[in-house]
C-alpha positions in Angstrom: 0.0 0.0 0.0 1.5 3.3 -1.1 0.7 6.5 0.7 -0.1 9.6 -1.2 2.1 12.6 -0.9 -0.6 14.5 1.1 -1.0 11.6 3.5 2.8 11.5 4.1 2.7 15.2 4.7 -0.1 14.9 7.2 1.7 12.1 9.1 4.8 14.3 9.3 2.7 17.2 10.6 1.1 15.0 13.3 4.5 13.6 14.4 6.0 17.1 14.5 3.0 18.3 16.6 3.4 15.4 18.9 7.1 16.2 19.5 6.2 19.9 20.1 3.6 19.0 22.6 6.0 16.6 24.3 8.6 19.3 24.6 6.2 21.8 26.1 4.7 19.3 28.6 8.1 18.0 29.5 9.5 21.4 30.1 6.6 22.2 32.5 6.5 18.8 34.1 10.3 18.9 34.8 10.0 22.0 37.1 9.0 20.0 40.2 11.8 17.5 39.4 14.3 20.4 39.3 13.0 21.7 42.7 13.3 18.2 44.1 16.9 17.9 42.8 17.7 21.3 44.3 16.4 20.2 47.7 18.6 17.1 47.5 21.5 19.4 46.7 21.0 21.3 50.0 20.5 18.2 52.1 22.9 15.7 50.6 25.4 18.2 49.1 26.1 16.4 45.9 26.4 19.2 43.4 27.3 17.3 40.2 23.9 15.7 39.9 22.1 19.1 40.3 24.4 20.7 37.7 23.9 17.8 35.2 20.1 17.9 35.7 20.1 21.7 35.2 22.1 21.3 32.0 19.6 18.7 30.7 16.7 20.9 31.6 18.3 23.9 29.9 18.8 21.8 26.7 15.1 20.8 26.7 14.0 24.4 27.5 16.1 25.9 24.7 14.7 23.3 22.3 11.2 24.0 23.5 11.7 27.8 23.0 13.1 27.4 19.5 11.0 24.3 18.5 9.5 26.0 15.4 13.0 26.6 13.9 14.6 23.2 14.9 14.2 20.0 12.8 12.0 17.1 13.9 15.0 14.7 14.3 16.9 17.2 16.6 13.8 17.9 18.8 13.0 14.2 19.2 16.6 13.4 19.9 16.9 16.0 22.6 13.9 14.5 24.4 15.2 11.0 24.2 18.8 11.9 25.1 17.5 13.9 28.0 15.6 10.9 29.3 18.6 8.6 28.8 20.9 11.1 30.6 18.5 11.3 33.5 18.4 7.5 33.7 22.2 7.2 33.9 22.4 10.0 36.4 19.8 8.2 38.6 21.9 5.0 38.2 25.0 6.8 39.4 23.2 8.6 42.2 21.0 5.8 43.7 22.3 2.7 42.1 20.3 -0.1 40.7 17.3 0.3 43.1 16.4 3.9 42.0 14.1 5.3 39.4 16.5 4.9 36.5 14.6 2.0 35.0 11.6 4.2 34.6 13.6 6.7 32.6 15.0 3.9 30.4 11.6 2.5 29.8 10.2 6.0 28.9 13.1 6.6 26.5 12.5 3.3 24.8 8.7 4.0 24.4 9.4 7.5 23.2 11.9 6.3 20.7 9.4 3.8 19.3 6.8 6.6 18.9 9.1 9.2 17.4 11.4 7.0 15.3 11.4 3.6 13.7 11.9 0.1 15.1 15.6 0.0 14.1 16.5 3.1 16.3 14.4 1.7 19.1 16.3 -1.6 19.1 19.6 0.3 19.0 18.6 2.3 22.0 17.5 -0.7 23.9 20.7 -2.6 23.1 22.7 0.5 24.2 20.8 0.6 27.5 21.4 -3.1 28.2 25.2 -2.7 27.4 25.4 0.5 29.5 23.7 -1.2 32.5 26.0 -4.2 32.1 29.1 -1.9 32.0 27.9 0.1 35.0 27.3 -3.1 36.9 30.8 -4.4 36.0 32.4 -1.2 37.2 30.4 -1.3 40.4 31.2 -4.9 41.0 34.9 -4.2 40.5 34.8 -1.2 42.8 35.4 1.5 40.3 32.0 3.1 40.7 30.4 4.0 44.1 26.8 5.2 44.3 26.6 8.5 46.1 23.2 8.2 47.7 22.1 5.5 50.0 18.5 4.4 49.6 17.9 4.3 53.3 19.0 7.9 53.6 16.6 8.8 50.8 13.7 7.1 52.5 14.2 9.1 55.7 14.4 12.4 53.6 11.0 14.1 53.9 11.1 15.8 50.5 11.7 12.6 48.7 9.1 10.7 50.6 6.3 13.2 49.9 7.9 15.2 47.1 6.7 15.5 43.5 8.3 12.3 42.1 5.4 10.0 41.3 7.3 6.8 41.6 8.6 7.8 45.1 5.1 8.9 46.3 3.6 5.6 45.1 6.3 3.4 46.7 6.1 5.3 50.0 2.4 5.3 50.2 2.4 1.5 50.0 5.1 1.2 52.6 3.7 3.7 55.2 
């Protein structure tokens, strides 16, 4: 079945609108996460994660502000790379029991929506290899996670803060 040129153009417009909406919603929804990261900065004094999260947010914000002038591939890539970066930051901050798997899953789903199956498979393979490498470095003692989950559970902002996965897990455990 061959698509007509007008149908292809309509599909491109829909995909472009989907990416634009995702950028705007992501920029707004990330504000509570930035506040949560800032509060962790003051209580746990780990500056590198706050700086990295702020840089990721600034990339997404700039992409959102100039979304009409930026190509579709670049906009979608910024969203996906932002989620991947947040996943690996979470791995480095809280280890393998944190929320990093949620970010990896979200980046895989987003890649499948914005791109083709081939790029999605590449992203998933990269994620598995990166997790394996991180585990290898952790097992060998080259990587130490900066936050201890027990400390996070006692931290009031994390227990009742804006992160949905934390709120859900603590409401079941309380």
